[in-house]
C-alpha positions as a Python dict, from the first residue, in 0.01 Angstrom:
ca = {
    (1, 'M'): (0, 0, 0),
    (2, 'G'): (314, 198, 112),
    (3, 'D'): (493, 104, -221),
    (4, 'S'): (191, 187, -479),
    (5, 'R'): (182, 517, -289),
    (6, 'I'): (520, 590, -379),
    (7, 'G'): (534, 458, -661),
    (8, 'N'): (209, 669, -792),
    (9, 'W'): (404, 975, -651),
    (10, 'F'): (688, 890, -858),
    (11, 'I'): (454, 875, -1148),
    (12, 'R'): (280, 1189, -1058),
    (13, 'N'): (514, 1448, -985),
    (14, 'N'): (781, 1279, -1247),
    (15, 'I'): (1047, 1221, -1012),
    (16, 'G'): (1252, 1004, -1267),
    (17, 'Y'): (1249, 1300, -1545),
    (18, 'K'): (1362, 1541, -1278),
    (19, 'L'): (1656, 1293, -1173),
    (20, 'L'): (1725, 1224, -1517),
    (21, 'A'): (1776, 1589, -1586),
    (22, 'I'): (1980, 1683, -1321),
    (23, 'M'): (2254, 1369, -1407),
    (24, 'L'): (2244, 1538, -1758),
    (25, 'A'): (2304, 1848, -1582),
    (26, 'L'): (2599, 1715, -1356),
    (27, 'M'): (2735, 1508, -1697),
    (28, 'L'): (2693, 1869, -1868),
    (29, 'W'): (2874, 2071, -1621),
    (30, 'Y'): (3209, 1817, -1574),
    (31, 'Y'): (3211, 1804, -1972),
    (32, 'V'): (3252, 2197, -1996),
    (33, 'A'): (3453, 2176, -1694),
    (34, 'G'): (3718, 1958, -1824),
    (35, 'Q'): (3711, 2114, -2182),
    (36, 'R'): (3796, 2440, -1957),
    (37, 'D'): (4034, 2294, -1695),
    (38, 'P'): (4159, 1943, -1843),
    (39, 'L'): (4338, 1705, -1679),
    (40, 'V'): (4743, 1712, -1709),
    (41, 'E'): (5048, 1530, -1631),
    (42, 'R'): (5356, 1630, -1588),
    (43, 'T'): (5681, 1495, -1418),
    (44, 'F'): (5927, 1612, -1182),
    (45, 'P'): (6308, 1515, -1111),
    (46, 'L'): (6300, 1505, -754),
    (47, 'P'): (6614, 1422, -441),
    (48, 'V'): (6500, 1177, -252),
    (49, 'E'): (6503, 1179, 169),
    (50, 'A'): (6558, 957, 411),
    (51, 'R'): (6312, 962, 694),
    (52, 'G'): (6332, 773, 1043),
    (53, 'L'): (6733, 791, 1096),
    (54, 'S'): (6849, 810, 1432),
    (55, 'S'): (7163, 953, 1624),
    (56, 'E'): (7304, 648, 1573),
    (57, 'I'): (7262, 533, 1232),
    (58, 'V'): (7380, 724, 949),
    (59, 'L'): (7356, 726, 548),
    (60, 'T'): (7691, 587, 350),
    (61, 'S'): (7608, 717, 49),
    (62, 'P'): (7389, 983, -142),
    (63, 'L'): (7024, 887, -228),
    (64, 'P'): (6978, 928, -603),
    (65, 'E'): (6710, 1137, -752),
    (66, 'V'): (6383, 974, -864),
    (67, 'R'): (6085, 1087, -1139),
    (68, 'V'): (5721, 1144, -1009),
    (69, 'T'): (5498, 1180, -1284),
    (70, 'V'): (5176, 1327, -1152),
    (71, 'R'): (4825, 1426, -1237),
    (72, 'G'): (4565, 1730, -1168),
    (73, 'M'): (4357, 1980, -1349),
    (74, 'R'): (4574, 2221, -1551),
    (75, 'S'): (4511, 2519, -1295),
    (76, 'I'): (4701, 2352, -1018),
    (77, 'I'): (4939, 2187, -1220),
    (78, 'Q'): (5060, 2476, -1402),
    (79, 'N'): (5135, 2629, -1030),
    (80, 'L'): (5323, 2322, -927),
    (81, 'R'): (5660, 2360, -779),
    (82, 'Q'): (5910, 2094, -712),
    (83, 'E'): (5910, 2166, -385),
    (84, 'D'): (5537, 2076, -280),
    (85, 'I'): (5635, 1753, -369),
    (86, 'L'): (5830, 1560, -157),
    (87, 'A'): (6006, 1201, -204),
    (88, 'Y'): (6094, 993, 84),
    (89, 'V'): (6233, 669, 188),
    (90, 'D'): (6123, 525, 554),
    (91, 'V'): (6483, 397, 720),
    (92, 'S'): (6323, 433, 1086),
    (93, 'R'): (6310, 31, 1109),
    (94, 'Q'): (6618, -64, 883),
    (95, 'E'): (6915, -253, 1029),
    (96, 'V'): (7270, -132, 887),
    (97, 'G'): (7398, -276, 561),
    (98, 'E'): (7247, -214, 210),
    (99, 'V'): (6857, -253, 179),
    (100, 'L'): (6583, -198, -119),
    (101, 'L'): (6296, 21, -31),
    (102, 'P'): (6022, 150, -135),
    (103, 'V'): (5989, 543, -251),
    (104, 'R'): (5707, 728, -107),
    (105, 'V'): (5564, 1029, -216),
    (106, 'D'): (5394, 1335, -27),
    (107, 'A'): (5188, 1551, -292),
    (108, 'P'): (4907, 1849, -232),
    (109, 'L'): (4560, 1761, -213),
    (110, 'G'): (4396, 1742, -574),
    (111, 'I'): (4705, 1566, -718),
    (112, 'Q'): (4792, 1195, -821),
    (113, 'V'): (5096, 1016, -833),
    (114, 'L'): (5090, 846, -1137),
    (115, 'K'): (5474, 690, -1211),
    (116, 'V'): (5784, 716, -952),
    (117, 'E'): (6090, 595, -1152),
    (118, 'P'): (6248, 398, -1010),
    (119, 'E'): (5988, 269, -777),
    (120, 'R'): (6278, 151, -577),
    (121, 'I'): (6631, 220, -451),
    (122, 'R'): (6939, 122, -248),
    (123, 'V'): (7039, 275, 98),
    (124, 'A'): (7333, 209, 285),
    (125, 'L'): (7343, 247, 647),
    (126, 'D'): (7577, 258, 875),
    (127, 'F'): (7659, 327, 1276),
    (128, 'Y'): (7772, 643, 1338),
    (129, 'D'): (8152, 671, 1531),
    (130, 'E'): (8407, 887, 1592),
    (131, 'K'): (8775, 815, 1622),
    (132, 'R'): (9071, 964, 1725),
    (133, 'V'): (9384, 1041, 1455),
    (134, 'P'): (9731, 1181, 1459),
    (135, 'V'): (9775, 1450, 1241),
    (136, 'R'): (10070, 1409, 1018),
    (137, 'V'): (10222, 1750, 878),
    (138, 'Q'): (10305, 1747, 445),
    (139, 'V'): (10559, 2039, 391),
    (140, 'L'): (10562, 2159, 4),
    (141, 'G'): (10830, 2433, -83),
    (142, 'E'): (11171, 2511, 44),
    (143, 'V'): (11309, 2792, 239),
    (144, 'D'): (11532, 3027, 147),
    (145, 'L'): (11894, 2899, 47),
    (146, 'G'): (12131, 2796, 350),
    (147, 'F'): (11814, 2743, 535),
    (148, 'T'): (11688, 2421, 611),
    (149, 'Y'): (11395, 2304, 844),
    (150, 'Q'): (11320, 2067, 1132),
    (151, 'T'): (11030, 1841, 1163),
    (152, 'P'): (10703, 2046, 1214),
    (153, 'V'): (10503, 2010, 1491),
    (154, 'A'): (10117, 2080, 1496),
    (155, 'E'): (9902, 2134, 1778),
    (156, 'P'): (9711, 1976, 1873),
    (157, 'D'): (9873, 1660, 1725),
    (158, 'A'): (9519, 1483, 1635),
    (159, 'V'): (9226, 1501, 1587),
    (160, 'T'): (8843, 1385, 1575),
    (161, 'L'): (8648, 1282, 1336),
    (162, 'R'): (8284, 1172, 1288),
    (163, 'G'): (8107, 973, 1060),
    (164, 'P'): (8007, 561, 967),
    (165, 'S'): (8229, 329, 1095),
    (166, 'K'): (8304, 155, 796),
    (167, 'L'): (8501, 487, 660),
    (168, 'L'): (8667, 550, 963),
    (169, 'A'): (8794, 201, 974),
    (170, 'K'): (8967, 305, 644),
    (171, 'V'): (9149, 652, 813),
    (172, 'Q'): (9481, 618, 981),
    (173, 'D'): (9617, 977, 979),
    (174, 'V'): (9519, 1312, 827),
    (175, 'R'): (9749, 1577, 637),
    (176, 'A'): (9800, 1958, 744),
    (177, 'V'): (9960, 2091, 434),
    (178, 'L'): (10204, 2353, 514),
    (179, 'E'): (10333, 2545, 188),
    (180, 'V'): (10645, 2702, 209),
    (181, 'N'): (10778, 2978, -15),
    (182, 'G'): (11154, 3081, 128),
    (183, 'G'): (11223, 3172, 469),
    (184, 'K'): (11486, 3244, 713),
    (185, 'S'): (11304, 3225, 996),
    (186, 'S'): (11091, 2949, 1212),
    (187, 'I'): (10699, 2960, 1052),
    (188, 'S'): (10415, 2930, 1243),
    (189, 'R'): (10063, 2890, 1065),
    (190, 'R'): (9679, 2799, 1072),
    (191, 'V'): (9638, 2514, 826),
    (192, 'S'): (9307, 2295, 717),
    (193, 'V'): (9342, 1984, 739),
    (194, 'T'): (9248, 1727, 498),
    (195, 'V'): (9117, 1358, 494),
    (196, 'P'): (9191, 1079, 278),
    (197, 'E'): (9009, 1152, -63),
    (198, 'E'): (8774, 842, -43),
    (199, 'V'): (8588, 976, 304),
    (200, 'E'): (8619, 1334, 214),
    (201, 'G'): (8274, 1533, 275),
    (202, 'K'): (8154, 1194, 462),
    (203, 'V'): (8336, 1242, 788),
    (204, 'V'): (8318, 1556, 983),
    (205, 'V'): (8709, 1695, 1122),
    (206, 'Q'): (8686, 1850, 1470),
    (207, 'P'): (8903, 2114, 1524),
    (208, 'G'): (8933, 2169, 1106),
    (209, 'F'): (9223, 2336, 1181),
    (210, 'V'): (9573, 2313, 1360),
    (211, 'Q'): (9864, 2538, 1421),
    (212, 'V'): (10201, 2419, 1266),
    (213, 'R'): (10472, 2532, 1361),
    (214, 'L'): (10791, 2473, 1120),
    (215, 'P'): (11144, 2526, 1258),
    (216, 'V'): (11391, 2693, 1011),
    (217, 'V'): (11759, 2714, 1093),
    (218, 'P'): (12096, 2726, 895),
    (219, 'S'): (12212, 2464, 689),
    (220, 'G'): (12572, 2535, 757),
    (221, 'P'): (12770, 2673, 1071),
    (222, 'V'): (12739, 3013, 1220),
    (223, 'K'): (13038, 3243, 1235),
    (224, 'T'): (12990, 3627, 1373),
    (225, 'V'): (13247, 3842, 1152),
    (226, 'A'): (13310, 4263, 1193),
    (227, 'V'): (13133, 4498, 893),
    (228, 'L'): (13352, 4756, 787),
    (229, 'P'): (13250, 5046, 592),
    (230, 'A'): (13366, 5091, 209),
    (231, 'L'): (13411, 5453, 120),
    (232, 'Q'): (13403, 5593, -227),
    (233, 'G'): (13600, 5911, -342),
    (234, 'E'): (13666, 6221, -152),
    (235, 'P'): (13571, 6492, 58),
    (236, 'K'): (13591, 6886, -22),
    (237, 'E'): (13912, 6998, -66),
    (238, 'G'): (14012, 7120, 294),
    (239, 'F'): (13804, 6898, 439),
    (240, 'A'): (13862, 6525, 590),
    (241, 'V'): (13692, 6223, 716),
    (242, 'K'): (13756, 6199, 1107),
    (243, 'E'): (13544, 5915, 1224),
    (244, 'T'): (13313, 5634, 1067),
    (245, 'R'): (13084, 5434, 1242),
    (246, 'V'): (12860, 5131, 1137),
    (247, 'E'): (12555, 5051, 1320),
    (248, 'P'): (12571, 4705, 1396),
    (249, 'N'): (12966, 4678, 1328),
    (250, 'Q'): (12887, 4279, 1385),
    (251, 'I'): (12645, 4061, 1178),
    (252, 'R'): (12613, 3643, 1225),
    (253, 'V'): (12655, 3459, 875),
    (254, 'T'): (12665, 3110, 746),
    (255, 'G'): (12768, 2914, 460),
    (256, 'P'): (13058, 2646, 387),
    (257, 'A'): (13261, 2562, 631),
    (258, 'E'): (13619, 2644, 395),
    (259, 'L'): (13422, 2985, 279),
    (260, 'L'): (13410, 3035, 703),
    (261, 'A'): (13732, 2947, 787),
    (262, 'N'): (13920, 3247, 713),
    (263, 'L'): (13662, 3519, 671),
    (264, 'R'): (13690, 3767, 956),
    (265, 'E'): (13502, 4054, 819),
    (266, 'V'): (13255, 4146, 552),
    (267, 'A'): (13254, 4508, 386),
    (268, 'T'): (12970, 4700, 343),
    (269, 'L'): (12870, 4826, -28),
    (270, 'P'): (13020, 5171, -81),
    (271, 'V'): (12932, 5486, 40),
    (272, 'D'): (12996, 5754, -174),
    (273, 'I'): (13172, 6093, 11),
    (274, 'T'): (13259, 6281, -263),
    (275, 'G'): (13305, 6662, -242),
    (276, 'A'): (13099, 6619, 64),
    (277, 'E'): (13186, 6889, 366),
    (278, 'G'): (12950, 6768, 620),
    (279, 'N'): (12892, 6446, 818),
    (280, 'V'): (12769, 6189, 578),
    (281, 'T'): (12469, 5912, 707),
    (282, 'R'): (12416, 5612, 479),
    (283, 'E'): (12205, 5285, 457),
    (284, 'V'): (12321, 5046, 282),
    (285, 'G'): (12403, 4656, 174),
    (286, 'L'): (12659, 4425, 242),
    (287, 'A'): (12942, 4300, 8),
    (288, 'L'): (12911, 3926, 101),
    (289, 'P'): (13166, 3673, -67),
    (290, 'D'): (12961, 3425, -284),
    (291, 'G'): (12827, 3133, -72),
    (292, 'V'): (12792, 3324, 263),
    (293, 'I'): (12460, 3413, 354),
    (294, 'N'): (12353, 3707, 616),
    (295, 'L'): (12161, 3553, 893),
    (296, 'G'): (12084, 3948, 1048),
    (297, 'Q'): (11935, 4268, 885),
    (298, 'A'): (11983, 4315, 529),
    (299, 'R'): (12117, 4707, 562),
    (300, 'V'): (12353, 4863, 804),
    (301, 'K'): (12380, 5218, 935),
    (302, 'V'): (12727, 5407, 801),
    (303, 'T'): (12840, 5758, 953),
    (304, 'V'): (13124, 5911, 808),
    (305, 'N'): (13237, 6184, 1034),
    (306, 'I'): (13404, 6477, 781),
    (307, 'G'): (13491, 6780, 896),
    (308, 'A'): (13743, 7065, 831),
    (309, 'V'): (14125, 6976, 813),
    (310, 'G'): (14290, 7086, 1099),
    (311, 'E'): (13943, 7149, 1305),
    (312, 'E'): (13943, 6909, 1623),
    (313, 'Q'): (13655, 6665, 1552),
    (314, 'L'): (13474, 6631, 1896),
    (315, 'P'): (13313, 6276, 2003),
    (316, 'E'): (12980, 6313, 1987),
    (317, 'E'): (12715, 6234, 2314),
}
């Protein structure tokens, strides 16, 4: 009885035609909307991140890039940015070693992920460890002629490495490269620490710099000799040289033992006093024999006191 009343009501009010009209209207709307904003596809190259890494586990190699193809309405896809899509692998329950894991993708609402290439990637995990290793100093270049360097010293003489345990096992020491371009005295310089190429960028070094001291000493015997002034020319007529001084009047030199054996003094380069009628002061270099090296200052001060002939020269205070 009730069913018959409902049926008569449907027929009397043309409910079936009305529902059909609504369905046709929806279909027409979807068709028109689809023409204006159709579904399109787009492929993004994406880096893969590892989720779930603990403080004791570390990746031993970088994760590869994947290509992710998505589909959505053109109005959404055309504004989609690469950073809006995240590709990742879940390593939270994995043991150390290599494992093949599925790549998962997080995409914004309204975006359908169609394809991930490759679908699985190989992930290598290892324990995070630390190790203390010595610093070996490597000297590149040479000091000045007549000098040599002794064993260099690094401070600190050891550093701490942190990273995957398998990589740390391959490292027995690290290097501090000191570049030298001449020099007559000891060198102290802050130098960066370098690890073997096979682990470079994969382990952390602490500290990353050390202070390197390189003792530089004469390569031969050392001798102290007198410095004698060499004068050139004559003072003005009626004037004469009263006194000549050199500061310093002694220098330390080095060189082959046979050259130093009979060496007692060295002369300065000539100081020209031609036509002088008063005191002359000059800073000049030294005329060193070939093979003899000056360990002191390169120039000396020569003072020539000149006065009139017959005039008594008073000593300077």
